Wavefront OBJ file of the C-alpha trace (Angstrom):
o trace
v -78.223 -14.195 9.153
v -74.473 -14.637 9.440
v -72.999 -16.928 12.018
v -69.565 -16.009 13.356
v -67.194 -18.757 14.352
v -66.434 -18.953 18.048
v -63.114 -17.456 19.017
v -61.005 -19.548 21.369
v -59.959 -17.527 24.347
v -56.418 -17.834 25.663
v -56.295 -18.790 29.338
v -55.197 -15.995 31.606
v -52.119 -17.867 32.769
v -51.011 -18.793 29.238
v -48.357 -16.372 27.916
v -48.634 -14.999 24.443
v -46.303 -15.993 21.647
v -44.553 -12.650 21.918
v -44.148 -13.102 25.655
v -42.659 -16.564 25.253
v -40.280 -15.313 22.581
v -39.292 -12.322 24.684
v -38.573 -14.418 27.757
v -36.720 -17.001 25.645
v -34.507 -14.314 24.134
v -33.847 -12.766 27.521
v -32.928 -16.133 29.001
v -30.694 -16.950 26.054
v -28.961 -13.590 26.392
v -28.300 -14.132 30.102
v -26.986 -17.632 29.443
v -24.720 -16.327 26.669
v -23.385 -13.605 28.976
v -22.651 -16.157 31.701
v -20.873 -18.513 29.304
v -18.837 -15.703 27.711
v -17.864 -13.991 30.960
v -14.735 -16.172 31.578
v -13.485 -15.458 28.052
v -14.169 -11.750 28.393
v -12.384 -11.719 31.738
v -9.300 -13.375 30.246
v -9.312 -10.944 27.302
v -9.576 -8.016 29.705
v -6.566 -9.280 31.661
v -4.308 -10.184 28.741
v -5.381 -7.536 26.198
v -7.212 -4.602 27.729
v -5.082 -4.202 30.848
v -1.711 -4.156 28.995
v -3.087 -1.577 26.551
v -4.287 0.678 29.364
v -1.015 0.188 31.264
v 0.997 1.145 28.175
v -1.141 4.242 27.644
v -0.594 5.281 31.246
v 3.146 4.604 31.061
v 3.451 6.720 27.924
v 2.324 9.750 29.928
v 5.199 9.400 32.406
v 8.964 9.473 32.304
v 10.916 7.175 34.569
v 14.492 6.404 35.487
v 17.360 8.585 36.604
v 17.515 12.153 35.301
v 18.811 15.596 36.215
v 16.299 18.312 37.025
v 16.765 22.004 36.051
v 18.476 22.650 39.411
v 21.178 20.072 38.713
v 19.985 17.444 41.177
v 19.697 13.774 40.310
v 16.083 12.631 40.432
v 14.850 9.041 40.406
v 11.361 7.675 39.854
v 8.437 8.498 37.597
v 7.181 11.937 36.694
v 4.003 12.855 34.851
v 4.879 14.611 31.570
v 1.568 14.408 29.700
v 2.014 14.231 25.936
v 5.688 15.231 25.982
v 6.793 11.694 25.078
v 4.583 11.790 21.982
v 5.733 15.290 21.044
v 9.368 14.193 21.332
v 8.784 11.499 18.716
v 8.057 14.041 15.997
v 10.798 16.603 16.595
v 14.577 16.784 16.322
v 16.800 13.801 15.684
v 14.189 11.509 17.204
v 11.788 12.428 14.420
v 14.312 11.401 11.754
v 14.790 8.047 13.422
v 11.033 7.535 13.857
v 10.155 8.355 10.250
v 12.942 6.074 9.038
v 11.516 3.245 11.137
v 8.014 4.075 9.916
v 9.178 3.926 6.301
v 11.001 0.615 6.824
v 7.965 -0.934 8.519
v 5.632 0.163 5.737
v 8.090 -0.851 3.003
v 8.551 -4.354 4.415
v 4.782 -4.742 4.799
v 3.874 -3.683 1.265
v 6.648 -5.501 -0.596
v 6.793 -8.678 1.472
v 3.016 -9.192 1.678
v 2.636 -8.598 -2.070
v 5.284 -11.214 -2.879
v 3.889 -13.637 -0.297
v 0.397 -13.297 -1.743
v 1.519 -14.099 -5.285
v 3.702 -17.024 -4.204
v 1.105 -18.256 -1.718
v -1.622 -18.424 -4.364
v 0.777 -20.232 -6.708
v 1.646 -22.719 -3.951
v -2.042 -23.313 -3.240
v -2.756 -24.014 -6.911
v 0.122 -26.507 -7.027
v -0.934 -28.238 -3.795
v -4.541 -28.418 -5.004
v -3.695 -30.346 -8.164
v -3.997 -34.123 -8.073
v -0.671 -35.698 -8.997
v 1.653 -38.385 -7.751
v 3.644 -37.284 -4.701
v 1.261 -34.443 -3.795
v 1.525 -35.242 -0.077
v 5.314 -34.830 -0.172
v 5.010 -31.520 -2.025
v 2.465 -30.216 0.500
v 4.670 -31.185 3.436
v 7.788 -29.628 1.908
v 5.983 -26.366 1.130
v 4.655 -26.031 4.679
v 7.982 -26.767 6.402
v 9.294 -23.148 6.294
v 6.125 -21.849 7.956
v 6.508 -24.369 10.801
v 10.047 -23.193 11.633
v 10.212 -20.575 14.435
v 11.105 -17.112 13.181
v 14.307 -16.834 15.217
v 15.557 -20.175 13.913
v 14.664 -19.106 10.377
v 16.563 -15.841 10.875
v 19.657 -17.726 12.050
v 19.501 -20.054 9.041
v 19.308 -17.123 6.626
v 22.062 -15.318 8.538
v 24.369 -18.222 7.760
v 23.228 -18.169 4.132
v 23.872 -14.426 3.797
v 27.208 -14.289 5.571
v 30.336 -13.335 3.616
v 31.311 -16.948 2.829
v 27.738 -18.210 2.705
v 25.668 -19.894 0.057
v 24.100 -16.670 -1.275
v 27.428 -15.143 -2.291
v 28.585 -18.454 -3.720
v 25.498 -18.633 -5.941
v 25.683 -15.065 -7.269
v 29.486 -15.187 -7.514
v 29.992 -11.881 -5.747
v 30.944 -10.679 -2.285
v 27.915 -8.874 -0.900
v 27.894 -7.771 2.745
v 24.261 -8.534 3.466
v 24.301 -7.455 7.118
v 25.634 -3.942 6.476
v 23.740 -0.729 5.744
v 22.199 -0.564 2.300
v 19.659 -2.097 -0.043
v 21.117 -5.568 0.438
v 20.010 -5.724 4.075
v 16.430 -4.815 3.093
v 16.514 -7.443 0.356
v 17.707 -10.112 2.773
v 14.798 -9.381 5.129
v 12.251 -9.540 2.302
v 13.676 -12.822 0.969
v 13.740 -14.473 4.396
v 10.250 -13.264 5.357
v 8.746 -14.321 2.013
v 10.343 -17.764 2.220
v 8.942 -18.338 5.690
v 5.399 -16.958 5.490
v 4.277 -17.454 1.876
v 3.223 -21.039 2.790
v 0.843 -19.559 5.393
v -1.103 -17.744 2.680
v -0.887 -20.837 0.509
v -2.409 -22.959 3.277
v -5.432 -20.676 3.748
v -5.979 -20.307 0.003
v -5.765 -24.093 -0.357
v -8.581 -24.418 2.168
v -10.653 -22.051 0.037
v -9.858 -23.964 -3.161
v -11.088 -27.215 -1.673
v -14.558 -25.745 -1.176
v -15.017 -25.023 -4.895
v -17.052 -27.646 -6.707
v -15.403 -29.305 -9.668
v -18.665 -28.975 -11.606
v -18.123 -25.220 -11.905
v -14.818 -25.761 -13.737
v -16.339 -28.504 -15.887
v -19.110 -26.162 -17.004
v -16.583 -23.456 -17.790
v -14.425 -25.842 -19.842
v -17.473 -27.029 -21.769
v -18.226 -23.413 -22.663
v -14.656 -22.970 -23.898
v -13.165 -20.943 -21.059
v -9.386 -20.843 -20.987
v -7.318 -21.644 -17.892
v -6.695 -17.928 -17.281
v -10.417 -17.121 -17.568
v -11.238 -19.891 -15.111
v -8.658 -18.572 -12.677
v -9.715 -14.913 -12.976
v -13.492 -15.340 -13.051
v -13.998 -18.468 -10.924
v -11.017 -19.262 -8.700
v -10.141 -15.780 -7.466
v -13.700 -14.682 -6.651
v -14.489 -17.906 -4.806
v -11.283 -17.952 -2.730
v -11.482 -14.221 -2.040
v -12.768 -14.555 1.569
v -9.937 -16.903 2.547
v -7.375 -14.830 0.656
v -8.464 -11.584 2.331
v -8.178 -13.152 5.775
v -4.702 -14.465 4.967
v -3.508 -11.110 3.617
v -4.963 -9.263 6.615
v -3.177 -11.555 9.058
v 0.097 -11.122 7.193
v -0.266 -7.324 7.097
v -0.864 -7.152 10.843
v 2.026 -9.528 11.494
v 4.497 -7.717 9.230
v 3.658 -4.315 10.727
v 4.917 -5.707 14.040
v 8.043 -7.277 12.542
v 10.897 -7.421 15.039
v 12.681 -10.740 15.491
v 13.616 -11.373 11.858
v 15.555 -8.118 11.201
v 16.887 -8.055 14.772
v 18.505 -11.489 14.431
v 19.293 -11.545 10.709
v 20.829 -8.078 10.315
v 21.133 -6.740 13.850
v 19.993 -3.741 15.901
v 20.823 -0.080 15.271
v 20.844 -0.505 11.503
v 18.987 2.334 9.815
v 18.261 0.215 6.747
v 16.144 -2.336 8.643
v 15.145 -0.647 11.897
v 11.390 -0.961 12.392
v 8.962 0.627 14.831
v 8.980 -2.448 17.057
v 12.783 -2.363 17.185
v 12.646 1.326 18.063
v 10.284 0.684 20.971
v 12.481 -2.201 22.139
v 15.600 -0.051 22.058
v 13.933 2.616 24.219
v 12.766 0.026 26.727
v 16.185 -1.684 26.763
v 17.721 1.628 27.797
v 15.123 1.960 30.623
v 13.290 4.805 28.881
v 9.941 3.192 29.481
v 7.829 6.282 28.857
v 9.126 6.895 25.309
v 9.043 3.129 24.669
v 5.363 3.017 25.631
v 4.724 6.039 23.404
v 6.333 4.275 20.422
v 4.318 1.133 21.166
v 1.100 3.165 21.363
v 1.804 4.859 18.033
v 2.454 1.451 16.466
v -0.787 0.119 17.962
v -2.757 2.998 16.470
v -1.045 2.495 13.097
v -1.899 -1.211 13.052
v -5.504 -0.515 14.094
v -5.962 2.106 11.354
v -4.505 -0.170 8.671
v -6.687 -3.091 9.772
v -9.822 -0.916 9.798
v -9.048 0.537 6.365
v -8.341 -2.937 4.967
v -11.644 -4.333 6.223
v -13.641 -1.308 5.094
v -12.135 -1.139 1.607
v -11.688 -4.790 0.663
v -14.385 -6.294 2.855
v -17.167 -3.906 1.789
v -18.832 -6.425 -0.566
v -18.920 -9.102 2.092
v -20.527 -6.732 4.587
v -23.073 -5.634 2.005
v -24.104 -9.230 1.255
v -24.490 -9.898 4.976
v -26.730 -6.857 5.371
v -28.869 -7.970 2.445
v -29.789 -11.106 4.381
v -31.168 -9.130 7.325
v -34.863 -8.231 7.566
v -35.298 -4.876 5.889
v -31.794 -4.897 4.477
v -31.367 -3.327 1.107
v -29.496 -5.473 -1.343
v -27.742 -3.701 -4.132
v -28.368 -5.379 -7.445
v -25.318 -5.887 -9.569
v -25.187 -6.823 -13.163
v -23.318 -10.082 -13.592
v -21.008 -10.067 -16.529
v -19.344 -13.308 -17.427
v -16.191 -13.573 -19.468
v -16.515 -14.934 -22.979
v -16.865 -18.663 -22.717
v -17.649 -18.644 -18.974
v -21.239 -19.451 -17.941
v -23.086 -16.673 -16.144
v -23.808 -18.967 -13.206
v -20.109 -19.475 -12.666
v -19.391 -15.768 -12.825
v -22.193 -14.999 -10.381
v -21.064 -17.622 -7.895
v -18.063 -15.581 -6.841
v -19.677 -12.184 -6.934
v -17.301 -10.835 -9.534
v -13.540 -10.680 -9.725
v -10.991 -8.600 -7.937
l 1 2 3 4 5 6 7 8 9 10 11 12 13 14 15 16 17 18 19 20 21 22 23 24 25 26 27 28 29 30 31 32 33 34 35 36 37 38 39 40 41 42 43 44 45 46 47 48 49 50 51 52 53 54 55 56 57 58 59 60 61 62 63 64 65 66 67 68 69 70 71 72 73 74 75 76 77 78 79 80 81 82 83 84 85 86 87 88 89 90 91 92 93 94 95 96 97 98 99 100 101 102 103 104 105 106 107 108 109 110 111 112 113 114 115 116 117 118 119 120 121 122 123 124 125 126 127 128 129 130 131 132 133 134 135 136 137 138 139 140 141 142 143 144 145 146 147 148 149 150 151 152 153 154 155 156 157 158 159 160 161 162 163 164 165 166 167 168 169 170 171 172 173 174 175 176 177 178 179 180 181 182 183 184 185 186 187 188 189 190 191 192 193 194 195 196 197 198 199 200 201 202 203 204 205 206 207 208 209 210 211 212 213 214 215 216 217 218 219 220 221 222 223 224 225 226 227 228 229 230 231 232 233 234 235 236 237 238 239 240 241 242 243 244 245 246 247 248 249 250 251 252 253 254 255 256 257 258 259 260 261 262 263 264 265 266 267 268 269 270 271 272 273 274 275 276 277 278 279 280 281 282 283 284 285 286 287 288 289 290 291 292 293 294 295 296 297 298 299 300 301 302 303 304 305 306 307 308 309 310 311 312 313 314 315 316 317 318 319 320 321 322 323 324 325 326 327 328 329 330 331 332 333 334 335 336 337 338 339 340 341 342 343 344 345 346 347 348 349
């Protein structure tokens, strides 16, 4: 005869584990919503409302104009997508595509140079040597200077009797139309913002354990192998964030070329300068249309950057979720580099 153990009955007023968890989650969600509501309200006022206002303004034309009958008309008039259509036709299209090219050119070239110099600065600042604090402070000084002040300083350097011409021994008119004006913008922007990338990469370098490099040196890894298979993979998250911030910032570049070279220069006119020029001439509808196009361009570039270069990070995050499928990758270490070190960074670039 088998004897079954008595089963303890749960009191009627005692909630189940699932009920307690459900009510706890619901209460936590309500508390989180209450605590986040002030932040969301501020974001709606300072971000969402200006975006919606700009979209609405881009559908209207305002100011003083002459109607088909020859009468002077003041005020706003709904024109639909005419402001957007005007961007891509006639002389306006030539000016827009020139600004689009300049914006993209400055972004690609300047960010590439800033990334290389920023990583080099981070490696120098990370080394332990006498006077490291002074070197770190001197490297970060250009980034701390306001952009307008930096543009004025470089304007004095690039003027006809400035330091730049004295160094190269030639009279170059840096503020006139031509390649020299583009080069001056790239030099000034790289000098100012490369330390920003260096600062973020330095933060990533300081999280790497020295034992990883010691193991690699014991196995005979060269300095280049350590940099390519250990340093770059492990600082990749910080480096990607830095590059993304710089891309978004350079796509909106305005004050540096406006002050250093000047407005209405085809060689350096950007999309932000184009929108400013329309607004300065009280053509608020076309100005809002240019700003909206720039906003869409920046959003598309940011999304593509995150999707393409941040795909591995997203995949590792999904692998940690319940039911997430982790993709197994074969870890290949460089000759002389331990496999553990190569796997720590998830591979190189």
